[in-house]
C-alpha positions as CSV (number, residue, x, y, z in Angstrom):
1,M,-40.3,74.1,40.2
2,I,-37.1,72.1,40.2
3,I,-34.5,72.1,42.9
4,D,-31.1,70.4,42.3
5,S,-27.4,70.7,42.0
6,V,-25.9,72.5,39.1
7,D,-24.1,69.3,38.2
8,N,-27.5,67.9,37.2
9,L,-28.8,70.9,35.3
10,H,-28.1,69.3,32.0
11,K,-30.6,66.5,32.8
12,Y,-33.5,68.9,32.5
13,A,-32.5,70.2,29.0
14,K,-34.8,67.7,27.3
15,E,-37.8,69.4,28.8
16,F,-36.4,72.9,28.8
17,P,-34.0,73.2,25.7
18,L,-32.9,76.7,26.8
19,L,-31.1,75.0,29.7
20,R,-28.5,73.7,27.2
21,E,-27.3,77.2,26.6
22,V,-27.5,78.0,30.4
23,V,-25.2,75.0,31.0
24,D,-22.8,76.3,28.4
25,I,-22.7,79.7,30.0
26,I,-22.1,78.2,33.4
27,N,-19.3,76.0,32.1
28,T,-17.6,78.7,30.0
29,T,-18.0,81.7,32.3
30,D,-16.2,82.4,35.5
31,L,-19.4,83.6,37.3
32,Q,-17.4,83.9,40.6
33,S,-15.4,86.7,39.1
34,L,-18.2,88.6,37.4
35,K,-19.3,91.9,39.0
36,A,-22.9,92.4,40.0
37,G,-25.0,93.5,37.1
38,S,-27.0,92.4,34.1
39,Y,-25.6,90.4,31.2
40,V,-27.1,89.6,27.8
41,T,-26.4,86.6,25.7
42,H,-26.6,86.0,21.9
43,N,-30.0,84.4,22.5
44,S,-32.7,87.0,23.3
45,A,-34.6,84.4,25.3
46,I,-31.8,84.2,27.9
47,R,-30.3,87.0,30.0
48,Y,-28.8,86.8,33.5
49,V,-28.1,89.0,36.5
50,I,-25.3,88.6,39.0
51,F,-26.3,89.6,42.6
52,E,-24.0,90.2,45.6
53,Y,-25.7,91.2,48.8
54,K,-26.1,90.6,52.5
55,L,-29.2,88.7,53.4
56,N,-31.2,90.9,55.8
57,K,-34.6,89.3,56.3
58,D,-35.7,86.0,57.8
59,H,-39.3,86.3,56.9
60,D,-41.6,88.1,54.5
61,C,-45.3,87.9,53.7
62,R,-45.2,88.9,50.1
63,Y,-44.3,86.4,47.4
64,E,-43.0,87.5,44.1
65,T,-44.0,85.8,40.9
66,H,-43.6,86.3,37.2
67,R,-46.1,86.2,34.3
68,V,-43.7,85.4,31.4
69,E,-40.1,84.7,32.5
70,T,-38.8,81.6,34.2
71,D,-36.1,82.1,36.9
72,L,-33.2,79.8,37.4
73,Q,-31.5,81.0,40.6
74,L,-28.1,79.5,41.2
75,V,-26.2,80.2,44.4
76,I,-22.5,80.9,43.7
77,R,-21.4,81.7,47.2
78,G,-23.1,81.4,50.6
79,K,-26.5,80.1,51.6
80,E,-29.9,81.4,50.9
81,R,-33.4,80.4,51.9
82,F,-36.5,80.6,49.8
83,Q,-40.1,80.3,50.7
84,I,-42.4,78.9,48.1
85,A,-46.2,79.3,48.1
86,W,-48.9,77.3,46.4
87,S,-49.8,78.9,43.1
88,S,-53.5,79.0,44.1
89,P,-55.1,80.7,45.8
90,V,-53.1,84.0,45.7
91,Q,-54.1,87.6,46.0
92,I,-52.2,90.2,44.1
93,V,-51.0,93.0,46.5
94,E,-48.7,94.9,44.1
95,E,-48.4,95.1,40.4
96,Y,-44.9,95.8,39.0
97,V,-43.6,96.2,35.5
98,P,-42.4,94.5,33.4
99,D,-42.7,90.9,34.7
100,V,-42.9,90.8,38.5
101,F,-45.9,91.2,40.7
102,F,-46.3,90.5,44.4
103,V,-48.9,88.2,46.0
104,T,-50.0,86.8,49.3
105,G,-50.5,83.0,49.5
106,L,-50.2,79.8,51.4
107,E,-46.7,78.6,52.2
108,A,-45.9,75.3,50.5
109,A,-42.2,74.8,51.3
110,D,-39.2,76.4,52.9
111,I,-36.0,75.6,50.9
112,Q,-32.3,76.3,51.6
113,L,-29.8,76.5,48.7
114,S,-26.1,76.2,49.2
115,E,-23.3,76.9,46.8
116,N,-23.8,75.3,43.4
117,Q,-27.5,74.5,44.0
118,F,-30.3,76.0,42.0
119,I,-34.0,76.5,41.9
120,L,-36.0,76.8,38.7
121,L,-39.2,78.7,39.1
122,L,-41.8,78.8,36.3
123,P,-44.2,81.7,35.7
124,G,-46.9,81.7,38.3
125,E,-44.8,80.0,41.0
126,P,-44.8,82.4,44.0
127,H,-41.5,82.6,45.9
128,I,-39.6,84.7,48.4
129,P,-35.9,84.7,47.8
130,C,-33.2,86.4,49.8
131,L,-34.1,84.9,53.2
132,I,-31.4,84.3,55.8
133,A,-30.3,80.6,55.9
134,D,-27.3,81.0,58.3
135,K,-27.2,84.0,60.7
136,D,-23.4,83.8,60.8
137,K,-23.0,83.8,57.0
138,T,-25.2,86.4,55.3
139,D,-23.1,87.3,52.3
140,V,-24.5,85.8,49.1
141,K,-23.5,85.8,45.5
142,K,-25.9,84.3,43.0
143,V,-26.8,84.4,39.4
144,V,-30.4,84.6,38.2
145,F,-31.0,83.4,34.7
146,K,-34.1,85.0,33.2
147,L,-35.5,82.6,30.6
148,T,-38.4,83.3,28.2
149,L,-39.7,79.8,27.4
150,P,-41.6,79.2,24.2
151,Q,-45.4,79.4,24.7
């Protein structure tokens, strides 16, 4: 897991080369004006989804995790809280296709992201997104880049 400002995203490209293309997308696309929905890129290992929603929960007991895809979640507008669990021990409580499943686990961290901050979550890192960070400001717009890293 990596948590940082989007201004520093390029620093991680040496370890995660797909991030070079993500940085290019962020720098050449007006993400603020894109409508909610899924977007493809010329690289089949990178796709992204724009979300706009009202945060409506301040706690959950089920963490989501992925088997294959890495999530880079970048807040475009608003504030959002994430809970992160230790990757072990976990207990699967719901399978879901194609790449998400839900687990229970032990909380490791509670993180708040503001505009232009991101969290990069590798496969197997349990997380709960979409938690209320500020009760007075629950509107959020974010982009989630779905990355398929080389095995």
